[in-house]
N, C-alpha and C positions, 0 to 999 in steps of 0.2 A: 264506155260513153263514146258516142260519136263526136266527130269534130264539130258538127253543127252545134250540138248541146255545149260543148266547151266555148265556143264563139258566142253563146247566149249567156251562160251562166257564170263562167270564169274566164274570160277572154285573157290570153297570155299577156298582151299588151297592157292590161289594166291591172295585173297582179304581180308584176317584177317590181321587188322593193319590199320595205317593211311593212307598209300599209296598204291596202287595197284602194284604189282610186276612189270608188263608191264610198268607201268609210271616211276618206279625207273629205270628200264633198259634203256628206251628211254632217260632220263636224263642223266644216267651214260655213255651210250656209243655214244651219240652225232651223228655224222655223220656214226659211224659203226653201227648204229641201224639197218639200212638197210642190212648189211650183217648177221647180227643176225638173222633177219626176213627170210632172203633167207636160212641159214643153217637150220633153225627149220621147214621151208616149206620141205626141203629135207628129213628131219628126219622123218616127220609124213607121207609122202608118201612112204618112204623107208619101214617103219613098217606096214602099214596100214592092208594089208592081214593077219600079223601074230600076230597083237596085238588087236586093238579096231576096225577094220574095218572102217564104215562109220564116225564113231565120229573122228577117225584119220583124214579122209579125210577133214570133217567139220574144224578141227584145222588148217590143212594146209590151208585151204580156210581163215580161220580167219586171218592167218599170212600172207597170199597174200594180203587180203585187207589192212592190217596194214603196209605193204610195199608198196603198192599202194599210200596210203594216205600219207605216209613218203615221197615219191618221189614228189607227187604232192605239198606238203607243201615247199619241198626244191626248186622247180621250181617257186613257188609263192614268197619265199624269194629271189631267184635270180631276178626275174623280179622286185620286189621293189627296189632292189640295182640297176639295171639299170635305172629305171626310175628316181634314184637320181643322176645320172651321166650325162655328156654332150653329150656322143656319142649317135647317131641315132640307131636305131634297126637294120639298115642295115649295121652298122659298127661292129656290135657285133653277134659272132658266137654263138647263144644260145647252140647248141649242145655241145659245148666245155666249156660252164661256169660252172664250178663245185666248185667254192670257195664259202664257206658258209659264208654270211655275218653277222651271229650272233657272 
């Protein structure tokens, strides 16, 4: 693995300790984790031409993938909640379902 990929996927300065920094943030922020990822994506896209070039684009991509997974997981949690209620899928507008069942 190249040094560049280590700086993107598992930077040493975020993995030193018992828990990785991103996992602590995910736990601490809960539903706000998506907004954190979104802001971080913008930060890396904003600066990539002036700081770390392609490495910053890869970091933005990493956070975009984290945001996608977060949203997919949120959708899966909502579906599990829906499956546990008595309403049919036709009665529930999935696009408006935002409550976190956890």
